[in-house]
C-alpha positions in Angstrom: 7.2 9.1 21.3 7.7 7.0 18.1 4.2 8.0 16.9 4.7 11.7 17.7 8.0 11.7 15.9 6.4 9.9 12.9 3.7 12.6 12.7 6.4 15.4 12.8 8.2 13.4 10.0 5.0 13.6 7.8 4.6 17.3 8.5 8.1 18.1 7.4 8.1 15.9 4.3 4.7 16.8 3.1 3.8 20.2 4.5 3.3 21.7 1.0 0.8 19.0 -0.2 -2.4 17.4 1.0 -1.7 13.7 1.7 -2.5 10.6 3.6 0.6 8.3 3.6 0.7 4.6 4.0 2.1 5.2 7.5 -0.8 7.3 8.6 -3.2 4.8 7.0 -1.6 1.9 9.0 -1.7 3.9 12.3 -5.4 4.7 11.7 -6.2 1.1 10.9 -4.4 0.1 14.2 -6.3 2.7 16.1 -9.6 1.5 14.8 -8.8 -2.1 15.6 -7.8 -1.1 19.2 -10.8 1.0 19.8 -13.1 -1.8 18.6 -11.6 -4.2 21.2 -12.3 -1.6 23.9 -16.0 -1.2 23.1 -18.5 -3.4 24.9 -21.1 -4.5 22.4 -24.6 -3.9 23.3 -27.8 -2.1 21.9 -26.3 1.2 22.4 -22.9 0.5 20.8 -23.7 -2.1 18.1 -24.2 0.5 15.4 -20.8 2.1 16.2 -19.0 -1.3 16.1 -20.7 -2.1 12.8 -19.4 1.3 11.4 -15.9 0.6 12.6 -16.0 -2.9 11.0 -17.2 -1.4 7.7 -14.4 1.2 7.8 -11.8 -1.4 8.5 -12.9 -3.6 5.7 -12.9 -0.8 3.3 -9.6 0.6 4.4 -8.0 -2.8 4.3 -9.2 -3.5 0.7 -8.1 0.0 -0.4 -4.6 -0.4 0.9 -4.1 -4.0 -0.2 -5.5 -3.3 -3.7 -4.2 0.1 -4.6 -1.0 0.8 -2.5 0.7 -2.5 -3.0 3.4 -2.7 -5.7 5.6 -5.6 -6.8 7.1 -6.4 -10.2 3.7 -7.7 -11.5 2.1 -4.4 -10.5 4.8 -2.3 -12.0 4.4 -4.2 -15.3 0.6 -3.6 -15.2 1.2 0.1 -14.6 3.5 0.3 -17.7 0.4 -1.0 -19.8 -2.1 1.3 -18.2 -4.5 3.2 -20.4 -5.2 6.7 -19.2 -8.2 8.9 -19.1 -10.6 6.0 -18.3 -13.8 7.1 -16.7 -16.1 4.3 -16.0 -16.9 1.9 -13.1 -14.9 -0.9 -14.8 -11.9 1.2 -15.4 -8.6 -0.5 -14.6 -6.6 2.6 -14.1 -8.9 4.0 -11.4 -6.6 6.8 -10.3 -5.6 7.9 -13.8 -1.9 7.1 -13.2 0.4 7.8 -16.1 3.2 5.2 -16.7 5.7 7.9 -17.0 5.3 8.4 -13.2 7.4 5.3 -12.5 10.7 6.7 -11.4 13.9 5.5 -13.1 15.4 4.5 -9.8 12.6 2.1 -9.1 13.1 0.0 -12.1 16.8 -0.7 -11.2 16.1 -1.0 -7.5 13.1 -3.4 -7.3 14.0 -6.9 -6.5 12.5 -9.9 -8.5 10.8 -11.2 -5.3 9.0 -9.0 -2.7 7.1 -5.8 -2.7 5.8 -3.0 -0.5 3.1 -0.5 0.1 4.0 2.8 -1.8 4.2 6.1 0.2 1.1 7.7 -1.0 -1.6 7.5 -3.6 -3.7 10.4 -5.0 -5.5 10.9 -8.3 -2.9 11.0 -11.1 -0.1 10.6 -8.6 1.8 7.8 -6.9 4.6 8.3 -4.5 6.8 5.2 -5.1 9.1 5.7 -2.1 9.4 3.0 0.5 8.2 4.2 4.0 9.7 2.0 6.6 7.3 2.5 9.6 4.2 2.3 7.4 5.2 -1.0 5.8 6.3 -2.5 9.2 3.1 -1.4 10.9 1.0 -2.9 8.1 2.4 -6.2 9.0 1.8 -6.1 12.8 -1.7 -4.7 12.4 -2.7 -7.2 9.7 -3.4 -4.4 7.3 -1.3 -6.4 4.7 -2.2 -9.9 3.6 0.1 -12.8 4.7 1.6 -12.8 1.2 2.2 -9.0 1.2 3.7 -9.3 4.7 6.2 -11.8 3.5 6.9 -9.7 0.4 7.7 -6.6 2.6 10.3 -8.6 4.6 11.7 -10.2 1.6 12.3 -6.7 0.0 14.0 -5.5 3.2 16.3 -8.5 3.2 17.1 -8.0 -0.5 17.7 -4.3 -0.1 19.3 -4.4 3.3 22.3 -2.4 2.3 20.1 0.4 1.0 17.5 0.4 3.9 19.7 -0.6 6.9 23.4 -0.6 6.0 25.8 0.5 8.8 23.6 3.2 10.3 20.1 1.7 10.7 17.3 2.2 9.8 16.2 4.7 7.1 12.8 6.2 7.6 12.2 6.2 3.9 14.0 5.4 0.7 15.1 7.2 -1.4 15.4 10.6 -0.1 13.9 13.6 -1.9 16.6 15.6 -3.7 17.2 18.1 -6.4 14.1 19.7 -7.9 11.7 17.3 -6.2 13.2 18.3 -2.9 12.9 22.0 -3.7 9.2 21.8 -4.7 7.9 19.6 -2.0 9.9 21.0 1.0 10.3 24.5 -0.3 14.1 24.1 -0.1 13.8 23.6 3.6 17.4 23.3 5.0 16.2 21.0 7.8 15.1 18.5 5.2 18.2 18.2 3.0 18.6 14.7 1.5 19.3 12.0 4.0 18.6 14.3 6.9 16.5 13.0 9.8 13.2 13.6 8.1 14.2 12.9 4.6 15.6 9.5 4.4 17.5 9.8 7.6 18.4 7.1 10.1 15.8 6.1 12.7 17.4 3.3 14.8 14.3 3.0 16.9 12.6 1.3 13.9 15.2 -1.5 13.8 13.6 -3.6 16.6 10.4 -3.6 14.7 12.0 -5.4 11.8 12.9 -8.3 14.0 9.5 -8.1 15.9 7.6 -8.2 12.6 9.8 -11.1 11.4 8.8 -13.0 14.5 5.1 -12.2 14.0 4.8 -14.1 10.7 7.4 -16.9 11.1 
């Protein structure tokens, strides 16, 4: 039920754009790991298992390297050169520093970090998606240091992410012009409604479960 609701959440929030969010990446990574455990390795399946292992390794590297942001990464993005076209380019997705939203600079704690909501060529969605980050911990998609960073950020920003009506599915909510462009002014997705930064209490147990996983 949780996963089906999460897929609906992605449909409502992103129906106007092609995207693979951090949450879907984490769920896909978990599905691959589970499927690998269910396969009996023999001459018939060994190539399949090898392909799954290769995909897991590539996906893990991609998410850890390119989706992760902390203060060090934000400072690197500010110094990015754009329009780099070579195999040794630092700014591989041609991200413009002006994309860093004003709310992020004031909101980001000194310690901690998280996996951004989405990454595409010339575009980063810097919103914090709760389930994607929590599932990255339990599936080991994040490194131990990154897992600690996610929980540190949740603790530091408890009032914003949890507060009195836990737990927001993402932060911050889309609003104003961004809400109109991405959702098509959908009245079901007004700021802080269920699919746009609203409260998902079912996620709260995962915070404590994830905390226990890495203590």
